[in-house]
N, CA, C and O of each residue as an XYZ file, in Angstrom:
240
protein
N     -33.290     -4.623    -57.464
C     -32.796     -5.015    -58.883
C     -34.197     -5.470    -59.510
O     -34.250     -5.638    -60.729
N     -35.083     -5.631    -58.892
C     -36.378     -5.966    -59.656
C     -36.395     -7.609    -60.127
O     -37.080     -7.984    -61.079
N     -35.664     -8.402    -59.437
C     -35.683     -9.832    -59.796
C     -36.320    -10.719    -58.832
O     -36.537    -11.912    -59.044
N     -36.660     -9.982    -57.583
C     -37.234    -10.961    -56.432
C     -38.482    -11.681    -57.061
O     -38.742    -12.780    -56.571
N     -39.133    -11.316    -57.874
C     -40.446    -12.038    -58.313
C     -39.962    -13.200    -59.083
O     -40.767    -14.106    -59.300
N     -38.805    -13.291    -59.506
C     -38.271    -14.450    -60.410
C     -37.603    -15.361    -59.464
O     -37.627    -16.530    -59.847
N     -37.085    -15.184    -58.473
C     -36.431    -16.038    -57.619
C     -37.179    -17.302    -57.107
O     -38.316    -17.089    -56.687
N     -36.788    -18.405    -57.079
C     -37.484    -19.532    -56.627
C     -37.502    -19.739    -55.110
O     -38.267    -20.516    -54.539
N     -36.585    -18.968    -54.512
C     -36.520    -18.949    -52.885
C     -35.618    -17.804    -52.612
O     -34.699    -17.448    -53.349
N     -35.997    -17.199    -51.368
C     -35.226    -16.058    -50.901
C     -34.660    -16.528    -49.551
O     -35.320    -17.188    -48.748
N     -33.460    -16.160    -49.372
C     -32.854    -16.286    -48.174
C     -33.575    -15.704    -46.867
O     -33.508    -16.283    -45.783
N     -34.266    -14.515    -47.066
C     -34.853    -14.010    -45.916
C     -36.028    -14.869    -45.708
O     -36.311    -15.062    -44.525
N     -36.808    -15.451    -46.629
C     -37.826    -16.271    -46.440
C     -37.502    -17.575    -45.689
O     -38.183    -18.029    -44.770
N     -36.368    -18.129    -46.194
C     -35.788    -19.381    -45.448
C     -35.500    -19.010    -43.933
O     -36.021    -19.648    -43.018
N     -34.817    -18.163    -43.763
C     -34.534    -17.704    -42.346
C     -35.684    -17.607    -41.453
O     -35.754    -18.284    -40.427
N     -36.614    -16.758    -41.827
C     -37.892    -16.437    -41.124
C     -38.786    -17.786    -41.022
O     -39.332    -18.059    -39.953
N     -38.915    -18.579    -42.099
C     -39.730    -19.739    -41.877
C     -39.367    -20.960    -41.451
O     -40.131    -21.741    -40.884
N     -38.064    -21.191    -41.734
C     -37.334    -22.636    -41.378
C     -36.340    -22.757    -40.283
O     -35.947    -23.824    -39.811
N     -35.975    -21.587    -39.928
C     -34.785    -21.559    -38.845
C     -35.094    -20.497    -37.776
O     -35.516    -19.393    -38.117
N     -34.887    -20.820    -36.476
C     -35.166    -20.030    -35.608
C     -34.191    -18.924    -35.449
O     -33.285    -19.088    -34.631
N     -34.254    -17.876    -36.088
C     -33.420    -16.726    -36.192
C     -33.965    -15.490    -36.057
O     -35.106    -15.298    -36.475
N     -33.229    -14.459    -35.450
C     -33.970    -13.190    -35.487
C     -33.380    -12.294    -36.753
O     -32.192    -11.974    -36.808
N     -34.265    -11.962    -37.669
C     -33.795    -11.470    -38.979
C     -34.308    -10.000    -39.072
O     -35.424     -9.628    -38.709
N     -33.429     -9.300    -39.558
C     -33.710     -7.824    -39.786
C     -33.124     -7.224    -40.966
O     -32.036     -7.698    -41.293
N     -33.627     -6.219    -41.736
C     -33.003     -5.730    -42.694
C     -33.396     -4.098    -42.778
O     -34.436     -3.646    -42.299
N     -32.528     -3.410    -43.372
C     -32.936     -1.968    -43.737
C     -33.360     -1.743    -45.110
O     -33.550     -2.634    -45.938
N     -33.505     -0.408    -45.308
C     -33.933     -0.099    -46.604
C     -32.982     -0.717    -47.714
O     -31.821     -1.013    -47.432
N     -33.516     -0.905    -49.003
C     -32.723     -1.523    -50.011
C     -31.704     -0.490    -50.476
O     -32.110      0.605    -50.865
N     -30.273     -0.804    -50.456
C     -29.169      0.051    -50.934
C     -28.921      1.057    -50.052
O     -28.164      1.958    -50.413
N     -29.460      1.087    -48.851
C     -28.953      2.075    -47.799
C     -28.071      1.405    -46.725
O     -28.172      0.216    -46.423
N     -27.194      2.274    -46.175
C     -26.411      1.518    -45.055
C     -27.332      0.959    -43.941
O     -28.315      1.554    -43.498
N     -26.880     -0.293    -43.533
C     -27.535     -0.879    -42.522
C     -26.417     -1.956    -41.701
O     -25.813     -2.887    -42.235
N     -26.350     -1.599    -40.473
C     -25.330     -2.371    -39.661
C     -26.123     -2.954    -38.474
O     -26.958     -2.311    -37.837
N     -25.745     -4.371    -38.216
C     -26.279     -4.956    -36.908
C     -25.082     -5.408    -36.240
O     -24.087     -5.792    -36.855
N     -25.185     -5.359    -34.839
C     -24.182     -5.721    -33.924
C     -24.994     -6.834    -33.010
O     -26.145     -6.620    -32.628
N     -24.332     -7.945    -32.728
C     -24.784     -8.776    -32.008
C     -23.620     -9.618    -31.202
O     -23.040    -10.578    -31.709
N     -23.380     -9.162    -29.977
C     -22.234     -9.435    -29.299
C     -20.984     -9.337    -30.113
O     -20.513     -8.228    -30.363
N     -20.398    -10.480    -30.558
C     -19.075    -10.262    -31.232
C     -19.328    -10.435    -32.716
O     -18.332    -10.669    -33.402
N     -20.469    -10.358    -33.300
C     -20.834    -10.364    -34.794
C     -21.208     -9.029    -35.192
O     -22.180     -8.517    -34.635
N     -20.653     -8.473    -35.968
C     -20.956     -7.135    -36.558
C     -20.963     -7.260    -38.097
O     -19.924     -7.572    -38.680
N     -21.991     -7.048    -38.698
C     -22.193     -6.973    -40.089
C     -22.927     -5.999    -40.727
O     -23.713     -5.278    -40.113
N     -22.721     -5.916    -41.981
C     -23.440     -4.881    -42.910
C     -24.334     -5.692    -43.949
O     -24.119     -6.856    -44.290
N     -25.230     -4.994    -44.332
C     -26.331     -5.445    -45.214
C     -25.839     -5.502    -46.748
O     -26.152     -6.394    -47.536
N     -25.023     -4.408    -47.031
C     -24.579     -4.340    -48.409
C     -23.412     -3.462    -48.593
O     -22.910     -3.064    -47.542
N     -22.892     -3.088    -49.641
C     -21.514     -2.431    -49.897
C     -21.787     -0.911    -49.176
O     -20.944     -0.323    -48.499
N     -23.093     -0.431    -49.461
C     -23.239      0.863    -48.707
C     -22.963      1.015    -47.235
O     -22.821      2.135    -46.744
N     -22.875     -0.197    -46.448
C     -22.645     -0.236    -45.041
C     -21.254     -0.229    -44.709
O     -20.903     -0.237    -43.530
N     -20.287     -0.212    -45.822
C     -18.956     -0.375    -45.414
C     -18.431      0.837    -44.550
O     -17.630      0.672    -43.630
N     -18.976      2.154    -44.938
C     -18.384      3.227    -44.171
C     -19.078      3.131    -42.893
O     -18.243      3.278    -42.000
N     -20.203      2.954    -42.440
C     -20.746      2.794    -41.233
C     -19.832      1.713    -40.407
O     -19.425      1.956    -39.271
N     -19.594      0.672    -41.001
C     -18.662     -0.468    -40.445
C     -17.375     -0.088    -39.939
O     -16.920     -0.425    -38.846
N     -16.682      0.802    -41.001
C     -15.395      1.229    -40.739
C     -15.442      2.192    -39.800
O     -14.393      2.279    -39.162
N     -16.376      3.021    -39.462
C     -16.509      3.843    -38.311
C     -16.460      3.223    -37.019
O     -15.749      3.560    -36.072
N     -17.286      2.285    -37.077
C     -17.696      1.413    -35.685
C     -16.512      0.501    -35.318
O     -16.268      0.430    -34.114
N     -15.782     -0.165    -36.107
C     -14.923     -1.116    -35.668
C     -13.871     -0.531    -34.835
O     -13.685     -1.070    -33.744
N     -13.127      0.510    -35.165
C     -12.129      1.047    -34.207
C     -12.789      1.129    -32.717
O     -12.236      0.636    -31.734
N     -13.927      1.750    -32.676
C     -14.556      1.806    -31.356
C     -14.746      0.478    -30.611
O     -14.722      0.471    -29.381
N     -14.917     -0.541    -31.251
C     -15.283     -1.709    -30.637
C     -13.869     -2.540    -30.297
O     -13.798     -3.299    -29.331
N     -12.862     -2.323    -31.121
C     -11.699     -2.809    -30.938
C     -10.738     -2.176    -30.081
O      -9.664     -2.725    -29.837
N     -11.115     -0.829    -29.512
C     -10.177     -0.086    -28.666
C     -10.289     -0.714    -27.133
O      -9.594     -0.255    -26.226
């Protein structure tokens, strides 16, 4: 959206710099899904279809 340069802080930076987490992201506004044991998450609304296809497989 072009507002990154105006943000005083970004969650991505906080996660990478201050918290010991593994952080990943996909292309902006493209579907991106991550599975980590029992956590399944999508990056943005475009990821809803990918998640909807994967969840029945996991729950079966």
